[in-house]
C-alpha positions in Angstrom: 124.8 26.6 -36.9 121.2 27.3 -36.2 118.4 28.4 -38.1 116.2 31.2 -36.7 112.8 31.0 -38.0 111.1 34.3 -39.2 108.2 34.2 -37.1 106.1 33.8 -40.1 103.8 36.5 -42.2 99.8 36.0 -42.1 98.2 38.6 -44.4 94.2 38.5 -45.6 93.5 40.7 -48.4 90.6 40.8 -48.7 90.5 42.2 -52.8 87.9 41.3 -55.2 90.1 38.6 -58.4 89.3 37.2 -61.9 91.0 33.8 -60.6 92.3 31.4 -58.0 95.9 30.7 -58.3 99.1 30.3 -56.1 102.8 31.7 -56.7 106.1 30.0 -55.9 109.2 30.3 -55.8 112.2 28.0 -57.9 114.2 26.6 -55.7 117.3 27.7 -55.1 121.4 26.1 -53.1 122.3 28.3 -50.8 126.3 30.4 -51.4 128.5 32.1 -48.7 127.2 35.6 -50.7 123.9 34.9 -49.4 124.9 35.2 -45.2 125.4 39.5 -45.4 123.9 39.7 -41.7 126.2 41.1 -38.6 128.0 37.4 -37.3 126.1 37.6 -33.5 129.5 38.5 -31.4 130.1 35.6 -28.3 127.9 33.2 -29.7 130.1 29.9 -30.1 127.6 27.3 -30.2 126.2 28.3 -34.1 129.0 29.8 -36.7 125.8 30.2 -39.2 122.4 31.2 -39.0 120.3 31.2 -41.8 117.1 33.5 -41.8 113.7 32.8 -44.2 110.7 34.1 -44.0 107.3 32.4 -45.4 104.7 35.6 -46.4 101.4 33.9 -46.6 98.9 36.2 -47.8 95.1 36.1 -49.7 92.4 37.7 -51.6 88.7 36.2 -51.8 85.5 36.4 -53.8 81.9 34.5 -53.2 81.2 32.4 -55.6 77.7 30.5 -55.1 78.2 28.6 -51.3 82.0 28.4 -51.3 84.8 30.9 -51.8 88.3 31.3 -54.0 90.3 32.2 -52.4 94.0 33.7 -54.7 97.0 32.7 -52.8 100.6 34.3 -52.4 103.3 32.6 -50.6 107.1 32.8 -51.2 109.4 32.1 -49.1 111.9 35.0 -48.6 115.9 34.1 -47.8 116.2 37.4 -45.1 120.5 37.6 -46.3 120.3 41.2 -44.4 119.6 38.6 -41.2 121.5 35.2 -42.5 125.5 35.4 -41.4 128.9 32.8 -41.4 131.4 33.8 -38.7 134.1 34.2 -41.4 136.5 34.2 -39.0 135.6 29.9 -37.7 134.7 29.2 -41.3 138.0 30.2 -42.6 138.5 27.3 -45.8 137.2 26.0 -49.4 136.1 22.6 -47.3 134.5 24.4 -44.1 132.5 26.3 -46.1 131.3 23.7 -48.1 130.3 22.0 -45.4 128.7 25.1 -43.3 126.7 25.7 -46.5 125.3 22.1 -46.6 124.2 22.2 -43.0 122.5 25.8 -43.4 120.5 24.3 -47.6 119.2 22.0 -44.8 117.3 25.0 -43.2 116.4 26.1 -46.8 115.3 23.7 -47.3 112.7 22.8 -44.3 111.4 26.8 -45.2 111.2 25.6 -48.8 108.9 22.0 -47.9 107.5 24.6 -45.9 106.1 26.1 -48.5 105.4 24.0 -50.8 103.1 22.3 -48.2 101.2 24.7 -48.1 100.6 25.8 -51.9 99.4 21.9 -52.5 97.0 21.9 -48.4 95.2 25.0 -50.3 94.8 24.3 -53.9 93.0 21.3 -52.5 90.9 23.4 -49.5 87.5 23.7 -50.5 86.4 27.7 -48.3 83.0 27.9 -47.4 82.1 31.2 -44.8 84.8 30.3 -42.4 87.5 31.0 -44.7 89.7 33.4 -42.6 90.0 30.8 -39.8 90.3 28.1 -42.3 93.1 30.1 -43.8 94.7 31.0 -40.7 94.6 27.1 -39.2 96.5 26.1 -42.4 99.1 27.8 -42.3 99.4 27.4 -37.9 99.5 23.2 -38.6 101.9 23.4 -41.1 104.2 26.3 -39.7 104.2 24.6 -36.1 105.2 21.2 -37.8 108.3 23.1 -39.9 109.2 24.8 -36.8 109.7 21.3 -34.7 111.5 20.0 -37.9 114.2 22.5 -37.6 114.8 22.5 -34.4 114.7 18.6 -34.8 117.3 19.4 -37.3 119.6 20.9 -35.6 119.6 18.8 -32.2 120.5 15.1 -34.3 123.0 16.9 -36.4 124.1 18.4 -33.6 124.2 21.6 -35.2 126.7 19.1 -38.1 128.5 18.4 -36.1 127.5 14.7 -36.5 127.9 13.6 -39.0 126.3 10.4 -39.8 122.9 12.5 -38.4 124.0 15.3 -41.7 124.8 12.8 -44.2 120.9 10.9 -43.1 119.0 15.0 -43.3 120.6 15.8 -46.4 119.4 11.9 -48.5 115.9 13.1 -47.1 116.3 16.3 -48.3 116.7 14.5 -51.7 114.1 12.5 -51.3 111.5 15.5 -50.7 112.3 17.7 -52.8 112.5 15.1 -55.5 109.5 14.0 -54.5 108.0 17.5 -56.0 108.8 16.7 -59.7 106.6 13.9 -58.9 103.2 15.1 -58.5 101.5 16.1 -62.5 104.3 19.0 -62.7 101.2 20.7 -59.9 103.3 23.0 -58.2 107.2 22.3 -58.8 109.0 20.0 -61.2 112.9 19.4 -61.2 114.7 19.3 -65.1 116.9 16.7 -64.8 120.3 17.0 -64.0 118.8 20.2 -62.2 119.5 21.5 -58.7 116.7 24.6 -60.0 113.3 22.8 -59.2 110.6 25.8 -61.0 106.8 26.1 -60.9 105.5 24.2 -63.8 101.8 25.2 -62.7 
């Protein structure tokens, strides 16, 4: 029930554009149909795996003594690399339990994307913008890679129900906090499980 954290893509595109912006995708809840990849043979410790990629690209234009960077930080759910062993996950109750754990891995990727968006939106870029943009990505990516490891270790891949419940509460707080920050990067509708970009 681990999450294979794809090597996140980093690309810098030096294109002149009119305005600075950052883009985000809505938060989503995983369903069994999100897991279309082939089950890994001989994998007894895991019954599912969630694969996400964050594409991190930007364009830059000079403005006086600084640069305006327009970021496209895209979270992609890799359905064909995400899998669930349906021979072992074969009841509605077990499917719901496994989906809840795998949702945690998606949540971590989503929180990473949101932190990247927030950080680059509050950063002034000067002549060293390439190094600074790369350093921001590397620092935040390392933080969330560790969070993924901690999540699986603490929950013992969802087998430790007390720890799983604790992480579920952490995710609920972290996701709900996104809606309270001036609607800058995401806001949740009342009673909704979807976060929408409302910048």
